[in-house]
C-alpha positions as CSV (number, residue, x, y, z in Angstrom):
1,M,-46.1,68.6,93.3
2,T,-43.2,70.4,95.0
3,S,-42.3,73.8,93.7
4,L,-38.9,75.5,93.6
5,G,-40.0,77.8,96.4
6,D,-40.5,74.8,98.7
7,L,-36.9,73.7,98.4
8,P,-34.1,75.1,100.7
9,I,-32.1,76.7,97.9
10,R,-29.8,79.6,98.6
11,D,-31.5,82.8,99.3
12,D,-29.5,84.6,96.7
13,L,-30.9,82.3,94.0
14,R,-34.5,82.9,94.8
15,G,-36.4,84.8,92.1
16,R,-33.7,84.4,89.5
17,E,-34.3,83.2,85.9
18,P,-32.1,80.6,84.2
19,Y,-30.1,81.7,81.1
20,G,-31.4,80.6,77.8
21,A,-32.2,81.8,74.3
22,P,-35.5,80.3,72.9
23,Q,-34.9,76.9,71.3
24,L,-37.7,76.7,68.7
25,E,-38.1,74.7,65.6
26,V,-38.2,77.3,62.8
27,P,-37.0,77.4,59.2
28,V,-34.5,80.2,59.9
29,A,-32.8,80.3,63.3
30,L,-30.7,83.4,63.7
31,N,-30.7,84.0,67.4
32,T,-27.7,82.2,69.0
33,N,-24.7,83.4,66.9
34,E,-23.9,80.0,65.6
35,N,-21.8,79.4,62.4
36,P,-24.5,78.3,59.9
37,Y,-22.1,76.1,57.9
38,P,-22.0,72.5,59.0
39,P,-18.9,70.3,58.8
40,S,-18.1,68.9,55.4
41,D,-18.4,65.2,54.6
42,R,-14.6,65.0,54.8
43,L,-14.6,66.5,58.2
44,V,-17.5,64.4,59.4
45,K,-15.6,61.3,58.4
46,A,-12.5,62.5,60.2
47,L,-14.5,63.3,63.4
48,G,-16.0,59.8,63.3
49,E,-12.6,58.2,63.0
50,A,-11.3,60.3,65.9
51,V,-14.2,59.3,68.1
52,A,-13.8,55.6,67.1
53,E,-10.1,55.8,68.0
54,V,-10.9,56.7,71.6
55,A,-14.0,54.6,71.9
56,G,-12.1,51.5,72.7
57,S,-10.6,53.1,75.8
58,L,-13.7,54.8,77.3
59,N,-13.5,52.6,80.3
60,R,-10.4,54.7,81.3
61,Y,-10.4,58.3,82.4
62,P,-9.2,60.9,79.8
63,D,-6.1,62.9,80.0
64,R,-6.9,65.0,83.1
65,D,-5.0,68.0,81.9
66,A,-5.7,67.7,78.1
67,V,-2.1,68.4,77.3
68,A,-2.2,67.4,73.6
69,L,-5.3,69.6,73.0
70,R,-3.7,72.5,74.8
71,E,-0.6,72.2,72.6
72,D,-2.8,72.2,69.5
73,L,-4.7,75.3,70.8
74,A,-1.5,77.1,71.5
75,G,-0.4,76.4,68.0
76,F,-3.6,77.8,66.6
77,L,-3.4,81.0,68.7
78,N,0.2,81.6,67.5
79,E,-1.1,81.4,63.9
80,D,-4.0,83.7,64.7
81,T,-1.8,86.2,66.5
82,P,1.7,86.1,65.1
83,G,4.3,86.7,67.8
84,A,2.1,85.5,70.6
85,G,4.6,82.7,71.3
86,L,2.2,80.7,73.4
87,T,2.9,77.2,74.8
88,A,0.6,74.6,76.3
89,R,1.5,75.9,79.8
90,Q,-0.2,79.1,78.9
91,V,-3.4,77.6,77.6
92,W,-6.3,76.0,79.4
93,A,-9.5,74.3,78.1
94,A,-12.9,73.5,79.5
95,N,-16.5,72.7,78.5
96,G,-17.3,75.8,76.7
97,S,-16.1,79.3,77.6
98,N,-18.8,79.4,80.3
99,E,-17.0,76.8,82.3
100,I,-13.8,78.8,81.7
101,L,-15.5,81.8,83.2
102,Q,-16.9,79.8,86.1
103,Q,-13.4,78.4,86.9
104,I,-12.0,82.0,86.8
105,L,-14.6,83.1,89.3
106,Q,-14.1,80.1,91.5
107,A,-10.4,80.9,91.7
108,F,-10.3,84.7,91.8
109,G,-13.9,85.6,92.9
110,G,-16.2,84.4,95.7
111,P,-17.8,85.9,98.8
112,G,-16.4,89.3,99.8
113,R,-15.0,89.8,96.3
114,T,-16.2,92.0,93.4
115,A,-16.3,91.8,89.7
116,V,-16.9,94.7,87.3
117,G,-18.4,94.6,83.8
118,F,-19.6,97.1,81.3
119,E,-23.1,96.4,80.1
120,P,-24.8,95.8,77.8
121,S,-22.5,92.8,77.4
122,Y,-22.5,89.0,77.6
123,S,-25.3,88.1,80.0
124,M,-23.5,85.1,81.5
125,H,-20.8,87.3,83.0
126,P,-23.1,88.7,85.8
127,I,-25.0,85.4,86.1
128,I,-21.9,83.3,86.7
129,T,-20.5,86.0,88.9
130,R,-23.5,86.1,91.2
131,V,-23.8,82.3,91.3
132,S,-20.2,82.1,92.5
133,G,-21.1,84.4,95.4
134,T,-19.2,87.3,93.9
135,R,-20.6,90.8,93.9
136,W,-21.4,92.2,90.4
137,V,-21.1,95.8,89.5
138,D,-22.4,97.1,86.1
139,A,-20.2,100.1,85.2
140,H,-22.1,100.6,81.8
141,R,-20.7,101.2,78.4
142,D,-20.8,104.5,76.5
143,E,-23.9,105.6,74.6
144,D,-22.4,104.3,71.3
145,F,-21.6,100.9,73.1
146,G,-17.9,101.7,73.1
147,L,-15.8,102.1,76.3
148,E,-13.8,105.2,76.9
149,P,-10.6,104.4,78.8
150,A,-11.2,107.2,81.3
151,R,-14.7,105.9,82.1
152,A,-13.4,102.4,82.6
153,V,-10.5,103.5,84.8
154,A,-12.9,105.6,86.9
155,A,-15.1,102.6,87.6
156,I,-12.1,100.5,88.6
157,E,-10.8,103.2,90.9
158,E,-14.2,103.5,92.5
159,H,-14.9,99.8,93.1
160,A,-11.4,98.2,93.3
161,P,-12.6,95.0,91.7
162,D,-11.0,91.6,92.0
163,I,-12.0,90.8,88.5
164,V,-12.8,93.0,85.5
165,F,-14.7,91.6,82.5
166,L,-14.1,93.1,79.1
167,T,-15.7,91.7,76.0
168,S,-14.2,92.3,72.5
169,P,-15.9,92.0,70.2
170,N,-18.8,92.7,72.6
171,N,-21.9,90.6,72.7
172,P,-24.7,91.7,72.0
173,T,-23.4,94.9,70.3
174,G,-20.5,93.5,68.2
175,T,-18.3,96.4,69.3
176,A,-14.5,95.8,69.5
177,L,-12.3,97.5,72.0
178,P,-9.1,99.3,71.0
179,L,-6.0,98.0,72.7
180,E,-5.6,101.4,74.4
181,A,-8.7,100.8,76.4
182,I,-7.6,97.3,77.5
183,E,-4.2,98.6,78.4
184,A,-5.7,101.4,80.5
185,V,-7.8,98.8,82.4
186,L,-4.8,96.6,83.0
187,E,-2.8,99.5,84.4
188,A,-5.6,100.5,86.8
189,A,-7.0,97.1,87.8
190,P,-5.8,95.7,91.2
191,G,-7.0,92.2,90.3
192,M,-7.6,90.0,87.2
193,V,-8.6,91.3,83.9
194,V,-10.6,88.9,81.6
195,V,-11.0,89.8,78.0
196,D,-13.7,87.6,76.4
197,E,-12.8,87.1,72.8
198,A,-15.5,84.6,71.8
199,Y,-15.9,86.3,68.4
200,A,-12.3,87.3,67.8
201,E,-11.9,85.5,64.5
202,F,-14.7,87.6,63.0
203,R,-13.0,91.0,63.8
204,R,-12.3,93.3,61.0
205,A,-8.8,93.7,59.6
206,G,-6.6,95.9,61.8
207,T,-8.4,95.0,65.0
208,A,-5.8,93.6,67.3
209,S,-6.3,90.8,69.8
210,A,-5.6,91.2,73.5
211,L,-3.3,88.2,73.1
212,T,-0.7,90.7,72.1
213,L,-0.8,92.2,75.6
214,L,-0.1,88.9,77.5
215,P,3.7,89.4,77.8
216,G,4.4,91.3,81.0
217,N,0.7,91.2,82.2
218,P,0.4,88.1,84.5
219,R,-3.1,89.2,85.6
220,L,-4.5,89.2,82.0
221,I,-6.7,86.3,80.8
222,V,-7.9,86.1,77.2
223,T,-10.8,83.6,76.6
224,R,-11.8,82.1,73.3
225,T,-14.3,79.4,72.1
226,M,-14.7,76.9,69.4
227,S,-18.5,77.4,69.3
228,K,-18.5,80.3,66.8
229,A,-15.9,80.7,64.1
230,F,-14.9,77.0,64.4
231,A,-18.6,76.0,63.9
232,M,-18.3,73.5,66.8
233,A,-21.0,74.8,69.2
234,G,-22.1,71.2,69.8
235,T,-18.6,70.2,71.0
236,R,-18.7,72.6,74.0
237,L,-15.0,73.6,74.0
238,G,-13.8,76.9,75.4
239,Y,-10.2,77.9,76.2
240,L,-8.0,80.7,77.5
241,A,-4.5,82.0,77.2
242,A,-2.8,83.5,80.3
243,D,0.4,83.3,82.4
244,P,1.2,79.8,83.5
245,A,0.5,80.8,87.1
246,V,-3.1,81.4,86.2
247,I,-3.5,77.9,84.9
248,E,-2.0,76.6,88.2
249,A,-4.7,78.6,90.0
250,L,-7.4,77.1,87.8
251,L,-6.2,73.5,88.5
252,L,-7.2,74.1,92.1
253,V,-10.8,74.5,91.2
254,R,-11.4,72.4,88.1
255,L,-13.3,69.2,88.5
256,P,-11.3,66.0,87.9
257,Y,-11.4,64.8,84.3
258,H,-13.6,67.6,83.3
259,L,-13.0,67.2,79.5
260,S,-14.1,63.8,78.2
261,A,-11.9,61.8,75.8
262,V,-14.5,62.3,73.1
263,T,-14.5,66.1,73.5
264,Q,-10.8,66.2,73.4
265,A,-10.6,64.0,70.3
266,V,-13.3,66.1,68.5
267,A,-11.7,69.4,69.4
268,R,-8.2,68.3,68.3
269,T,-9.7,67.2,64.9
270,A,-11.4,70.5,64.6
271,V,-8.1,72.4,65.2
272,A,-6.4,70.1,62.6
273,Y,-9.1,71.1,60.1
274,G,-9.1,74.7,61.1
275,G,-8.2,75.9,57.7
276,E,-11.4,74.4,56.3
277,L,-13.6,75.4,59.2
278,L,-12.4,79.0,59.4
279,G,-12.7,79.2,55.6
280,N,-16.2,80.4,56.1
281,V,-15.2,83.3,58.3
282,G,-14.5,85.7,55.4
283,R,-17.8,84.8,53.8
284,L,-19.6,85.6,57.1
285,R,-17.7,88.9,57.5
286,R,-18.8,90.0,54.0
287,E,-22.4,88.9,54.7
288,R,-22.3,90.9,58.0
289,D,-21.0,94.1,56.3
290,D,-23.6,93.8,53.6
291,L,-26.3,93.4,56.3
292,V,-25.1,96.4,58.2
293,A,-25.2,98.5,55.0
294,W,-28.7,97.2,54.1
295,L,-30.1,97.9,57.5
296,R,-28.8,101.4,57.6
297,G,-30.1,101.9,54.1
298,E,-33.5,100.9,55.4
299,G,-33.3,103.6,58.1
300,F,-32.5,101.4,61.1
301,A,-29.9,102.3,63.7
302,V,-27.1,99.8,63.6
303,A,-24.1,99.2,66.0
304,D,-20.8,98.7,64.3
305,S,-20.0,95.0,64.4
306,D,-16.7,93.0,64.5
307,A,-18.7,89.8,65.2
308,N,-21.0,87.4,63.4
309,F,-24.1,89.2,64.5
310,V,-25.6,92.7,64.2
311,L,-27.5,94.7,66.8
312,F,-30.1,97.0,65.2
313,G,-33.1,99.2,66.2
314,R,-34.8,101.2,67.4
315,F,-38.2,99.7,68.0
316,P,-40.8,101.2,70.4
317,D,-42.1,97.7,70.7
318,R,-39.4,95.2,69.9
319,E,-41.6,92.3,71.2
320,R,-44.1,93.0,68.5
321,V,-41.4,92.9,65.8
322,W,-39.8,89.8,67.2
323,R,-43.1,87.9,67.3
324,A,-44.0,89.1,63.8
325,M,-40.8,87.8,62.4
326,L,-41.2,84.5,64.3
327,D,-44.6,84.2,62.7
328,R,-42.8,84.4,59.4
329,G,-40.4,81.6,60.4
330,V,-37.4,83.8,61.3
331,L,-36.1,83.6,64.9
332,I,-33.9,86.5,66.1
333,R,-33.0,87.6,69.6
334,Q,-34.4,90.1,72.1
335,V,-31.3,91.0,74.0
336,G,-29.4,94.1,75.0
337,P,-31.0,97.6,75.3
338,P,-34.8,97.6,75.3
339,E,-35.3,99.1,71.8
340,W,-32.9,96.8,70.0
341,L,-32.8,93.4,68.4
342,R,-29.9,91.1,67.4
343,V,-29.6,88.9,64.4
344,S,-26.9,86.3,63.8
345,V,-25.3,86.3,60.3
346,G,-26.5,83.2,58.4
347,T,-26.2,81.9,54.9
348,P,-27.2,84.2,52.0
349,E,-30.5,82.3,51.8
350,E,-31.2,82.8,55.5
351,M,-30.3,86.5,55.3
352,A,-32.7,87.0,52.3
353,A,-35.4,85.4,54.4
354,F,-34.5,87.8,57.3
355,R,-34.7,90.9,55.1
356,T,-38.1,89.9,53.7
357,A,-39.5,89.1,57.2
358,L,-38.1,92.3,58.7
359,K,-39.6,94.5,55.9
360,E,-43.0,92.9,56.5
361,S,-42.7,93.1,60.3
362,A,-41.1,96.4,61.2
């Protein structure tokens, strides 16, 4: 049998590992930051009707530019961030936020170009960057997982990156960035600034979105996803807001008809039922805050979280704790700094199982 090493793959891909959290059949899966609440029967019916409506025309290509969906997403973002004033010309959508990131790197990165990020952060940022032939620079976060504006500016001045990745709330730490830090990066960066807001809907009251900074900043891109708060991880729909010129640039690299008619129909239905889907966000925030308080009460170190997950530690041997919890039917994630573990916020029943398993395993 031929091995990967026998194939003439690119030299820069040799020895690399593919991305992927463990996909295991367990009673309590709390490792991929999914929304634990499935669609209601009412929404399932509406989704089925939406798919049935487009099924009769699947012999034809879908709307190549997903205009109606982009109009719906612009409307949602304007509700989420009053005053944003976005139109469809400022919004773009793709198959998950990962394809959004890939298109950004195809348009603004590439050989001879550099991207800077501040780790620990979303692990796909360096992966997609390197696969695109772009040089990756890890400028590191602060010890408390925050990002002091002066540190960020110093890294930008040193490396003059073509793309800067900021993540707020940050994955895997849950840490949100103040607008002052983002503004400092925007002022210093010579190229594009991407603010990954995959978990923005879970942010605590008073935590502003980078969407408020879009006016007057044509090199700012704010990315979002329907996989988390919208509970539509299986739909694979990511999107961004930016200056219309950015969308024009992405049109140069996007694959033709990249969003299927079914994906567009399902995503539009999800936006229409946004009030119902996002109705669980408050419940998850409260569960998160209760979890943070409980973990700290048990003596664990815990990163402040504005997301639907919590990073906690510290464990001299986190592999042992992770496996002990898995043996008890609870799957969490080994990610981020070596002595830390991350748990997604689930239902009250799932969190009760997590607490019991952790007390027996730590």
